[in-house]
VOMARTI-969825 format. One record per residue (C-alpha): residue number from 1; residue in three letters; chain; z negated, y, x negated. Coordinates in steps of 0.25 Angstrom, whole numbers. Layout:
<atoms>
- torro | semar | marfi | pz | py | px
- NUM | ala | A | Z | Y | X
...
</atoms>
This chain:
<atoms>
- torro | semar | marfi | pz | py | px
- 1 | met | A | -307 | 268 | -305
- 2 | gln | A | -318 | 262 | -308
- 3 | lys | A | -324 | 267 | -321
- 4 | ser | A | -328 | 259 | -334
- 5 | lys | A | -344 | 253 | -338
- 6 | leu | A | -341 | 264 | -350
- 7 | phe | A | -336 | 274 | -341
- 8 | glu | A | -349 | 274 | -332
- 9 | glu | A | -357 | 271 | -345
- 10 | gly | A | -353 | 285 | -350
- 11 | leu | A | -351 | 293 | -337
- 12 | lys | A | -367 | 290 | -337
- 13 | thr | A | -369 | 294 | -352
- 14 | arg | A | -360 | 308 | -349
- 15 | arg | A | -368 | 310 | -338
- 16 | glu | A | -382 | 308 | -346
- 17 | val | A | -377 | 317 | -357
- 18 | leu | A | -369 | 328 | -351
- 19 | gly | A | -376 | 330 | -336
- 20 | ala | A | -369 | 323 | -324
- 21 | asp | A | -365 | 336 | -319
- 22 | tyr | A | -357 | 339 | -331
- 23 | val | A | -351 | 326 | -330
- 24 | asp | A | -349 | 324 | -317
- 25 | ala | A | -342 | 338 | -316
- 26 | ser | A | -332 | 332 | -327
- 27 | leu | A | -328 | 319 | -320
- 28 | ala | A | -327 | 327 | -308
- 29 | lys | A | -317 | 336 | -314
- 30 | ala | A | -307 | 326 | -319
- 31 | asn | A | -294 | 326 | -313
- 32 | asp | A | -282 | 315 | -317
- 33 | leu | A | -282 | 321 | -330
- 34 | thr | A | -295 | 323 | -334
- 35 | gln | A | -301 | 312 | -329
- 36 | ala | A | -297 | 303 | -341
- 37 | phe | A | -304 | 312 | -351
- 38 | gln | A | -318 | 310 | -341
- 39 | glu | A | -317 | 296 | -341
- 40 | ile | A | -314 | 294 | -358
- 41 | thr | A | -326 | 303 | -361
- 42 | thr | A | -334 | 296 | -352
- 43 | glu | A | -329 | 283 | -355
- 44 | trp | A | -328 | 285 | -368
- 45 | cys | A | -338 | 296 | -375
- 46 | trp | A | -348 | 293 | -364
- 47 | gly | A | -347 | 278 | -363
- 48 | tyr | A | -344 | 275 | -376
- 49 | ala | A | -347 | 284 | -386
- 50 | trp | A | -361 | 289 | -381
- 51 | asn | A | -365 | 277 | -375
- 52 | arg | A | -363 | 268 | -389
- 53 | pro | A | -375 | 263 | -396
- 54 | gly | A | -379 | 269 | -411
- 55 | leu | A | -381 | 284 | -405
- 56 | asp | A | -390 | 290 | -397
- 57 | arg | A | -386 | 300 | -387
- 58 | lys | A | -393 | 312 | -395
- 59 | thr | A | -384 | 309 | -407
- 60 | arg | A | -371 | 306 | -400
- 61 | ser | A | -376 | 320 | -394
- 62 | met | A | -377 | 328 | -408
- 63 | leu | A | -365 | 322 | -414
- 64 | asn | A | -356 | 326 | -403
- 65 | leu | A | -363 | 341 | -405
- 66 | ala | A | -359 | 339 | -420
- 67 | met | A | -344 | 334 | -415
- 68 | leu | A | -342 | 344 | -405
- 69 | thr | A | -345 | 356 | -415
- 70 | ala | A | -336 | 350 | -425
- 71 | leu | A | -325 | 348 | -415
- 72 | gly | A | -327 | 363 | -410
- 73 | lys | A | -328 | 359 | -397
- 74 | pro | A | -340 | 368 | -391
- 75 | ala | A | -337 | 368 | -375
- 76 | glu | A | -340 | 351 | -378
- 77 | leu | A | -352 | 355 | -386
- 78 | lys | A | -359 | 362 | -374
- 79 | leu | A | -360 | 351 | -368
- 80 | his | A | -363 | 339 | -378
- 81 | val | A | -375 | 352 | -382
- 82 | arg | A | -379 | 348 | -368
- 83 | gly | A | -379 | 334 | -371
- 84 | ala | A | -385 | 335 | -381
- 85 | met | A | -396 | 340 | -377
- 86 | thr | A | -396 | 331 | -365
- 87 | asn | A | -396 | 320 | -376
- 88 | gly | A | -409 | 326 | -383
- 89 | val | A | -404 | 334 | -393
- 90 | ser | A | -413 | 345 | -396
- 91 | val | A | -407 | 361 | -397
- 92 | ala | A | -411 | 359 | -414
- 93 | glu | A | -401 | 346 | -417
- 94 | ile | A | -391 | 352 | -409
- 95 | lys | A | -393 | 364 | -418
- 96 | glu | A | -394 | 356 | -430
- 97 | val | A | -381 | 346 | -426
- 98 | leu | A | -373 | 361 | -425
- 99 | val | A | -377 | 365 | -436
- 100 | gln | A | -374 | 354 | -444
- 101 | ala | A | -359 | 352 | -436
- 102 | thr | A | -357 | 367 | -441
- 103 | val | A | -358 | 363 | -455
- 104 | tyr | A | -348 | 353 | -455
- 105 | cys | A | -338 | 358 | -443
- 106 | gly | A | -340 | 374 | -447
- 107 | ile | A | -345 | 387 | -442
- 108 | pro | A | -335 | 387 | -432
- 109 | ala | A | -339 | 376 | -424
- 110 | gly | A | -352 | 378 | -427
- 111 | leu | A | -352 | 390 | -422
- 112 | asp | A | -345 | 385 | -408
- 113 | ala | A | -355 | 372 | -408
- 114 | phe | A | -368 | 383 | -409
- 115 | lys | A | -364 | 392 | -398
- 116 | ala | A | -361 | 379 | -388
- 117 | ala | A | -373 | 374 | -390
- 118 | asp | A | -381 | 388 | -390
- 119 | gln | A | -374 | 389 | -376
- 120 | val | A | -378 | 377 | -371
- 121 | leu | A | -393 | 376 | -377
- 122 | thr | A | -394 | 391 | -370
- 123 | glu | A | -389 | 385 | -358
- 124 | met | A | -397 | 374 | -356
- 125 | gly | A | -411 | 383 | -363
- 126 | ala | A | -414 | 374 | -373
- 127 | leu | A | -410 | 386 | -381
- 128 | pro | A | -416 | 400 | -378
- 129 | ser | A | -405 | 412 | -371
- 130 | pro | A | -399 | 422 | -379
- 131 | lys | A | -408 | 435 | -378
</atoms>
C-alpha cells in the first residue's frame, strides 16, 4: 500500500526527533494489529501535529514533557526527553518544565517524571553519573 504524503512527512520528522534507529525498529516490529497504530502515530502525530506552523519543535517538546507528566506516562516521557534534547531543550529547561508540571499535576506525577528524566539524561551524559 502506498503511504500518504502526510505519512512520509511524519516519518521524516519522527526520525529526526526520536532517532531513525528507534523509529525504524518500531515500524519493523509492527504486525497486523499494531501496524494501524504505527500509521496513525506517524501520520497524525508526526505528520500533522508536529509539522503545523505556529510552534517550533522545541516548544512542542516542552509541551509533550508537561503533558506526559500530567498523564503519568514515564516510559513515554523518557523517549520524549531524548527528543527534547534533540530539539534544543536544555537540561535546565527540562527541569523547569517538570517543576511546573509537578506543581499542577501533583507530587507523585512529578516524582515519576523527574526519575524518568534523570535516568535518560544520565544515560545521555547530560548529567553526571551518581557517585
